[in-house]
C-alpha positions in Angstrom: -122.5 -84.0 -4.3 -125.7 -84.0 -2.3 -127.8 -86.9 -3.1 -131.2 -85.6 -4.6 -134.3 -86.6 -2.9 -136.1 -89.3 -4.4 -139.4 -87.4 -4.0 -138.6 -83.9 -5.5 -142.0 -82.8 -5.8 -142.8 -83.5 -2.1 -143.6 -80.2 -0.2 -143.3 -78.8 3.2 -145.2 -75.4 4.5 -143.4 -73.3 7.0 -146.1 -72.6 9.6 -144.8 -69.2 10.3 -145.0 -67.7 6.9 -146.9 -70.2 4.8 -144.2 -70.3 2.2 -143.6 -73.4 0.5 -140.3 -75.4 1.1 -139.0 -77.8 -1.3 -136.7 -80.4 0.6 -134.1 -80.9 -2.2 -131.5 -82.9 -0.3 -131.2 -85.9 1.9 -128.8 -85.1 4.9 -127.7 -88.1 6.8 -126.1 -86.3 10.0 -124.9 -83.0 10.7 -121.3 -83.8 10.9 -121.1 -86.0 7.8 -123.1 -83.1 6.0 -120.7 -80.4 7.2 -117.7 -82.6 5.9 -119.6 -83.4 2.7 -120.5 -79.3 2.0 -116.8 -78.4 2.8 -115.3 -81.2 0.5 -117.7 -80.0 -2.5 -116.6 -76.3 -1.7 -113.0 -77.0 -2.3 -113.6 -79.2 -5.4 -115.7 -76.4 -6.8 -112.8 -73.9 -6.2 -110.5 -76.3 -7.9 -112.8 -76.4 -11.0 -113.4 -72.5 -10.8 -109.8 -71.4 -10.1 -107.1 -73.4 -7.9 -105.0 -70.2 -7.6 -107.8 -69.3 -5.0 -107.0 -72.0 -2.6 -104.2 -70.3 -0.5 -106.6 -67.6 0.4 -109.3 -69.9 1.3 -106.8 -71.9 3.4 -105.9 -69.0 5.4 -109.2 -67.7 5.9 -110.4 -71.1 7.1 -107.6 -71.0 9.7 -108.4 -67.4 10.8 -111.8 -68.2 12.2 -113.8 -71.5 11.7 -117.1 -69.7 12.7 -116.7 -67.2 9.8 -115.4 -69.7 7.4 -118.4 -72.2 8.0 -120.9 -69.3 7.7 -119.2 -68.4 4.3 -119.3 -71.9 3.0 -123.1 -72.1 3.8 -123.8 -68.7 2.1 -122.1 -69.9 -1.0 -124.1 -73.1 -1.0 -127.4 -71.3 -0.5 -126.9 -68.5 -3.0 -125.4 -70.9 -5.6 -128.2 -73.3 -5.4 -131.2 -70.9 -4.9 -130.1 -68.9 -7.9 -129.7 -72.1 -9.9 -133.2 -73.0 -8.9 -134.6 -69.5 -10.0 -132.8 -69.4 -13.1 -134.1 -72.9 -14.3 -137.8 -71.6 -13.4 -137.3 -68.7 -15.5 -135.2 -70.2 -18.4 -132.1 -68.1 -17.6 -128.6 -68.9 -18.3 -127.4 -69.7 -14.7 -123.6 -70.6 -14.8 -122.1 -67.0 -14.8 -124.4 -65.8 -12.2 -124.1 -69.1 -10.1 -120.4 -68.6 -10.1 -120.7 -65.1 -8.9 -122.9 -65.9 -6.1 -120.9 -68.8 -5.0 -117.4 -66.8 -5.0 -119.3 -63.9 -3.4 -120.6 -66.2 -0.5 -117.2 -67.8 0.0 -115.4 -64.5 0.2 -117.8 -61.8 1.3 -116.7 -62.0 5.0 -112.9 -62.0 4.1 -112.5 -58.2 5.2 -112.7 -59.6 8.9 -109.4 -60.9 8.5 -108.3 -57.4 7.6 -110.0 -55.0 10.2 -106.7 -54.6 12.0 -104.2 -53.7 9.5 -101.2 -55.1 11.6 -102.4 -58.8 11.1 -105.1 -61.7 11.4 -104.2 -62.1 15.0 -105.2 -58.5 16.1 -108.2 -58.7 13.7 -109.6 -61.8 15.5 -109.4 -59.8 18.9 -111.4 -56.9 17.3 -113.8 -59.4 15.8 -114.6 -60.9 19.0 -114.0 -58.3 21.8 -116.9 -59.9 23.8 -114.5 -63.0 24.4 -112.3 -60.8 26.4 -112.7 -61.0 30.4 -114.9 -58.3 31.7 -115.0 -56.3 28.5 -117.8 -55.3 25.9 -117.8 -54.0 22.4 -116.9 -50.2 22.3 -118.4 -48.1 19.6 -115.0 -47.7 18.1 -114.7 -51.4 17.9 -118.0 -51.8 16.4 -117.2 -49.2 13.7 -113.9 -51.2 12.7 -116.2 -54.5 12.5 -118.6 -52.8 10.5 -116.1 -51.8 8.0 -115.3 -55.3 6.9 -117.3 -55.2 3.9 -115.4 -52.0 2.5 -112.0 -53.6 3.7 -113.0 -56.9 2.2 -113.9 -55.5 -1.2 -110.3 -54.0 -1.4 -108.7 -57.1 -0.3 -110.7 -59.3 -2.8 -109.9 -57.0 -5.5 -106.2 -57.7 -5.0 -106.9 -61.6 -4.6 -109.1 -61.8 -7.7 -106.5 -59.5 -9.7 -103.9 -62.1 -8.9 -106.4 -65.1 -10.0 -107.4 -66.2 -13.3 -111.1 -64.9 -12.7 -112.5 -63.0 -15.5 -113.3 -59.2 -14.9 -116.9 -60.0 -15.8 -117.1 -62.2 -12.7 -114.7 -60.5 -10.6 -116.4 -57.2 -10.8 -120.0 -58.2 -9.3 -118.4 -60.4 -6.8 -116.3 -57.5 -5.3 -119.6 -55.4 -5.4 -121.5 -58.0 -3.5 -118.7 -58.0 -1.0 -118.9 -54.3 -0.6 -122.7 -54.0 -0.4 -123.8 -57.2 1.4 -124.7 -55.1 4.7 -126.7 -52.5 2.7 -123.9 -50.1 1.8 -124.6 -48.7 -1.5 -122.2 -47.1 -3.9 -122.7 -43.4 -4.7 -123.7 -44.1 -8.3 -127.1 -46.0 -9.0 -126.9 -49.8 -9.4 -127.8 -51.3 -12.9 -131.0 -53.3 -12.8 -128.8 -56.7 -12.8 -126.6 -55.4 -9.8 -129.8 -54.6 -7.9 -131.1 -57.9 -8.3 -127.9 -59.5 -7.4 -127.5 -57.3 -4.2 -131.1 -58.3 -3.0 -130.7 -61.9 -3.8 -127.4 -62.0 -2.1 -128.3 -60.0 0.8 -131.4 -62.2 1.5 -129.2 -65.4 1.3 -126.7 -64.2 3.8 -129.5 -63.0 6.3 -131.2 -66.3 5.7 -128.1 -68.2 6.8 -127.4 -66.0 9.6 -130.8 -66.4 10.9 -130.6 -70.0 11.1 -127.0 -70.9 11.9 -125.2 -71.6 15.3 -122.6 -68.7 16.0 -120.9 -68.2 19.4 -122.6 -64.9 19.9 -126.0 -66.2 18.7 -126.4 -69.8 19.7 -130.1 -70.1 19.2 -131.7 -70.5 15.6 -134.4 -67.8 14.7 -137.4 -68.5 12.4 -137.1 -67.3 9.0 -139.7 -64.8 8.1 -140.2 -62.5 5.2 -140.1 -59.7 7.7 -136.7 -60.7 9.3 -135.2 -60.9 6.0 -136.5 -57.9 4.3 -135.2 -55.5 7.2 -131.7 -56.1 6.0 -132.3 -55.0 2.3 -132.0 -51.4 1.7 -135.6 -50.0 0.9 -134.4 -48.2 -2.3 -133.5 -51.8 -3.7 -136.8 -53.2 -3.3 -139.1 -50.3 -4.4 -140.0 -50.1 -8.0 -140.6 -46.9 -9.9 -144.1 -46.4 -8.7 -142.9 -46.6 -5.0 -144.4 -49.9 -4.3 -142.5 -52.9 -3.0 -142.3 -55.8 -5.3 -143.8 -58.3 -3.3 -144.5 -61.1 -5.9 -140.9 -61.0 -7.1 -139.7 -60.8 -3.3 -141.8 -63.7 -2.2 -140.6 -65.9 -5.1 -137.1 -65.3 -4.2 -137.5 -65.6 -0.5 -139.4 -69.0 -1.1 -136.2 -70.4 -3.1 -133.8 -69.0 -0.5 -135.7 -70.5 2.4 -136.1 -73.8 0.8 -132.6 -74.2 0.1 -131.5 -72.7 3.6 -133.7 -75.3 5.4 -132.4 -78.0 3.2 -128.9 -77.5 5.2 -130.5 -76.7 8.5 -128.5 -79.6 10.2 -125.3 -78.0 8.8 -126.3 -74.4 10.0 -126.9 -75.9 13.6 -123.6 -77.5 13.6 -120.3 -76.3 15.3 -117.4 -74.5 13.3 -116.2 -76.0 10.1 -112.7 -77.3 9.5 -110.8 -78.1 6.4 -111.2 -81.6 4.9 -108.0 -83.7 5.5 -107.2 -84.1 1.6 -107.4 -80.3 1.1 -105.3 -79.3 4.1 -101.6 -77.6 3.1 -99.2 -77.4 5.6 -97.3 -74.5 3.7 -97.9 -71.1 5.1 -98.7 -68.4 2.5 -99.0 -64.7 2.6 -102.0 -64.3 0.1 -104.3 -62.6 3.0 -101.5 -60.6 4.3 -100.5 -59.2 0.9 -104.3 -58.5 0.3 -104.7 -56.9 3.8 -101.7 -54.4 3.3 -103.0 -53.6 -0.2 -106.7 -52.8 1.2 -104.9 -50.5 3.9 -102.6 -48.9 1.3 -105.6 -48.1 -1.0 -108.2 -46.9 1.2 
């Protein structure tokens, strides 16, 4: 677990946005922090449902960059929501688990964008790494389909797990909608909140982290985060943006995101030694097949 800062009431202000940031955790060094966060994630999965570990192992081996991103989103989404729930006197455990699992598996569809296997999916995912080539419109359409494919894969994975329907259903929804593709039927008030909250967490992490296709960190601003949220999610019945609620949510998300900034600026993540498993599994292969069979 992260060590709580001894001065929990100390504050920082982001010079670009004027938002208050609460530094919650002491982080000794980037690599030590990455290892600690990764280990904590695996221990959290053991507490929630150990049957999810094979899928997590395969996901980590597929692409360390995407795996590291997912760990960070899971951490930010869970902890930002816990702070929000505590400030508003809400029950936090179920939604915190939903946000954690959604963060961990929201990009699982990237392993299945090529129905033939994960090797083909990785080539499609990083076409810019091929000598002299660039991303074609067809490849971009396939990559952008990873949220829909991921939703179908996750439905298969969670069906085989011990996760309750009350948790699994919103996790699948967040996987399907994290890039702004809303379902045809209107979302409930709770699902609207979850979708806004989770999309902002994903975008905050993406803005600050190291990725091979975007090695420079960008500044977190309200505008940079809100442009990824579908307008219909943040407009109230009077046609006005709910600025007060959004500012509060963004402030919490930015605070937790900045607290792990050294992790986000580090290189790709690997599986902790104590949680490595040499046995090959077919969890993602079966989920990928199910996703393509049930289009």
